[in-house]
One Martini backbone bead per residue (centre of mass of N, CA, C, O) as a GRO file, in nm:
protein
  152
    1MET     BB    1   0.151  -0.448  -0.970
    2ILE     BB    2  -0.151  -0.593  -0.849
    3TYR     BB    3  -0.256  -0.822  -0.591
    4PRO     BB    4  -0.441  -0.993  -0.372
    5LYS     BB    5  -0.207  -1.025  -0.161
    6ASP     BB    6  -0.179  -0.718  -0.116
    7ILE     BB    7  -0.459  -0.671   0.004
    8TYR     BB    8  -0.438  -0.869   0.236
    9ARG     BB    9  -0.195  -0.741   0.372
   10LEU     BB   10  -0.316  -0.469   0.433
   11PHE     BB   11  -0.580  -0.572   0.600
   12ASP     BB   12  -0.457  -0.821   0.776
   13ASP     BB   13  -0.170  -0.688   0.875
   14LEU     BB   14  -0.194  -0.363   0.896
   15TRP     BB   15  -0.544  -0.310   0.896
   16PRO     BB   16  -0.739  -0.486   1.097
   17ALA     BB   17  -0.858  -0.230   1.284
   18MET     BB   18  -1.005  -0.107   1.078
   19HIS     BB   19  -1.273   0.029   0.982
   20ALA     BB   20  -1.408  -0.199   0.773
   21SER     BB   21  -1.182  -0.385   0.659
   22SER     BB   22  -1.334  -0.621   0.524
   23SER     BB   23  -1.500  -0.448   0.321
   24HIS     BB   24  -1.262  -0.312   0.185
   25LYS     BB   25  -1.131  -0.566   0.084
   26GLN     BB   26  -1.370  -0.671  -0.087
   27HIS     BB   27  -1.388  -0.425  -0.268
   28CYS     BB   28  -1.103  -0.447  -0.389
   29ILE     BB   29  -1.134  -0.728  -0.506
   30SER     BB   30  -1.389  -0.651  -0.685
   31SER     BB   31  -1.194  -0.396  -0.811
   32LEU     BB   32  -0.929  -0.504  -0.944
   33HIS     BB   33  -0.949  -0.424  -1.241
   34ARG     BB   34  -0.949  -0.113  -1.189
   35ILE     BB   35  -0.689  -0.105  -1.024
   36GLU     BB   36  -0.501  -0.225  -1.238
   37SER     BB   37  -0.543   0.002  -1.445
   38CYS     BB   38  -0.404   0.217  -1.277
   39PHE     BB   39  -0.128   0.076  -1.258
   40ARG     BB   40  -0.076   0.067  -1.563
   41LYS     BB   41  -0.099   0.378  -1.614
   42TRP     BB   42   0.057   0.494  -1.311
   43GLY     BB   43   0.272   0.317  -1.148
   44LYS     BB   44   0.530   0.542  -1.136
   45ASN     BB   45   0.307   0.766  -1.058
   46TYR     BB   46   0.197   0.836  -0.753
   47ASP     BB   47   0.014   1.083  -0.789
   48SER     BB   48  -0.166   0.970  -1.017
   49LEU     BB   49  -0.240   0.706  -0.878
   50LEU     BB   50  -0.384   0.825  -0.636
   51ASP     BB   51  -0.596   0.983  -0.796
   52GLY     BB   52  -0.711   0.742  -0.953
   53LEU     BB   53  -0.790   0.559  -0.715
   54SER     BB   54  -0.964   0.780  -0.553
   55SER     BB   55  -1.185   0.790  -0.796
   56LEU     BB   56  -1.290   0.540  -0.708
   57ASP     BB   57  -1.535   0.366  -0.598
   58GLY     BB   58  -1.469   0.338  -0.248
   59ILE     BB   59  -1.182   0.503  -0.292
   60GLY     BB   60  -0.975   0.668  -0.110
   61LEU     BB   61  -0.686   0.793   0.009
   62THR     BB   62  -0.622   0.577   0.212
   63ILE     BB   63  -0.657   0.326   0.032
   64ALA     BB   64  -0.477   0.417  -0.198
   65SER     BB   65  -0.214   0.434  -0.031
   66GLY     BB   66  -0.225   0.135   0.055
   67LEU     BB   67  -0.205   0.009  -0.228
   68ILE     BB   68   0.068   0.124  -0.296
   69TRP     BB   69   0.224   0.008  -0.057
   70SER     BB   70   0.166  -0.299  -0.120
   71THR     BB   71   0.383  -0.270  -0.375
   72LYS     BB   72   0.576  -0.030  -0.211
   73PRO     BB   73   0.698  -0.054   0.109
   74MET     BB   74   0.981   0.127   0.080
   75GLU     BB   75   0.832   0.408  -0.079
   76ALA     BB   76   0.552   0.393   0.045
   77VAL     BB   77   0.245   0.532   0.204
   78PRO     BB   78  -0.004   0.454   0.448
   79PHE     BB   79  -0.251   0.698   0.499
   80ASP     BB   80  -0.370   0.724   0.792
   81LYS     BB   81  -0.468   0.883   1.076
   82PHE     BB   82  -0.214   0.800   1.240
   83THR     BB   83   0.015   0.858   1.040
   84MET     BB   84  -0.050   1.155   0.987
   85THR     BB   85  -0.043   1.261   1.276
   86TYR     BB   86   0.247   1.171   1.338
   87ALA     BB   87   0.388   1.331   1.111
   88LEU     BB   88   0.296   1.605   1.224
   89LYS     BB   89   0.394   1.585   1.520
   90GLU     BB   90   0.705   1.528   1.419
   91GLY     BB   91   0.756   1.725   1.156
   92ILE     BB   92   0.761   1.587   0.868
   93LEU     BB   93   0.495   1.730   0.820
   94ARG     BB   94   0.287   2.024   0.755
   95ASN     BB   95   0.052   1.857   0.615
   96GLU     BB   96  -0.242   1.657   0.495
   97TYR     BB   97  -0.144   1.670   0.193
   98ILE     BB   98  -0.158   1.423  -0.096
   99SER     BB   99  -0.300   1.546  -0.307
  100GLY     BB  100  -0.222   1.704  -0.599
  101GLY     BB  101   0.106   1.619  -0.589
  102HIS     BB  102   0.201   1.516  -0.266
  103TYR     BB  103   0.269   1.213  -0.216
  104ALA     BB  104   0.566   1.161  -0.298
  105ASN     BB  105   0.688   1.367  -0.101
  106ALA     BB  106   0.574   1.246   0.160
  107CYS     BB  107   0.714   0.975   0.127
  108GLN     BB  108   1.007   1.076   0.122
  109LYS     BB  109   1.001   1.189   0.412
  110ILE     BB  110   0.942   0.924   0.559
  111VAL     BB  111   1.179   0.759   0.450
  112ALA     BB  112   1.401   0.948   0.557
  113TYR     BB  113   1.327   0.916   0.851
  114CYS     BB  114   1.365   0.604   0.866
  115ASP     BB  115   1.675   0.602   0.786
  116GLY     BB  116   1.759   0.704   1.095
  117PHE     BB  117   1.687   0.401   1.181
  118THR     BB  118   1.658   0.128   1.403
  119PHE     BB  119   1.563  -0.214   1.465
  120ILE     BB  120   1.481  -0.416   1.742
  121GLU     BB  121   1.456  -0.726   1.792
  122VAL     BB  122   1.374  -0.974   2.007
  123ASP     BB  123   1.671  -1.116   1.955
  124GLY     BB  124   1.860  -0.832   1.909
  125SER     BB  125   1.848  -0.765   1.632
  126GLU     BB  126   1.920  -0.564   1.349
  127ARG     BB  127   1.732  -0.319   1.154
  128GLU     BB  128   1.570  -0.145   0.943
  129TYR     BB  129   1.369   0.113   0.948
  130ASP     BB  130   1.034   0.132   0.832
  131VAL     BB  131   0.729   0.206   0.721
  132GLU     BB  132   0.582  -0.010   0.884
  133ASP     BB  133   0.695   0.077   1.155
  134PHE     BB  134   0.577   0.360   1.147
  135VAL     BB  135   0.277   0.278   1.134
  136ARG     BB  136   0.274   0.112   1.397
  137GLU     BB  137   0.374   0.340   1.582
  138ALA     BB  138   0.151   0.540   1.524
  139ARG     BB  139  -0.079   0.377   1.640
  140GLU     BB  140   0.035   0.343   1.925
  141LYS     BB  141   0.072   0.665   1.982
  142MET     BB  142  -0.233   0.764   1.856
  143ILE     BB  143  -0.484   0.611   1.978
  144ASP     BB  144  -0.532   0.862   2.211
  145PHE     BB  145  -0.560   1.090   2.032
  146PRO     BB  146  -0.791   1.341   2.007
  147SER     BB  147  -0.698   1.454   1.697
  148LEU     BB  148  -0.742   1.309   1.402
  149LEU     BB  149  -0.574   1.306   1.078
  150GLY     BB  150  -0.646   1.282   0.764
  151PRO     BB  151  -0.611   1.269   0.447
  152LYS     BB  152  -0.616   1.523   0.155
   0.00000   0.00000   0.00000
């Protein structure tokens, strides 16, 4: 299930710099009943859930993938243009297609990639590198990339 706190985390913590982040957040909050219906219907099938969410008015693939990630941050991926471009540039994914039954597989590939790394905290301690680290690194490395690709 998805809760308002999940939506706030997505837009306030992960994607605060996204174009129109505040209006996307408000739209998701006001559409929460329809979003919850999708989670109830397809919650464990990420491909169907992505397709269902992205069919809602005002919620495309990027926001849909972010909503799924907000409830399952260790196994789902929020594919914005930076994350997708980075995954392609690193050779983790071969194309930018996540709709039509490709989302779960793309997520599995990103999670497997992340499993190969550790993250060193400011205090010197180590922890597993995770999807959120990948997304933040993608934005940092791709911010000036000339041609960014969003998910399709």
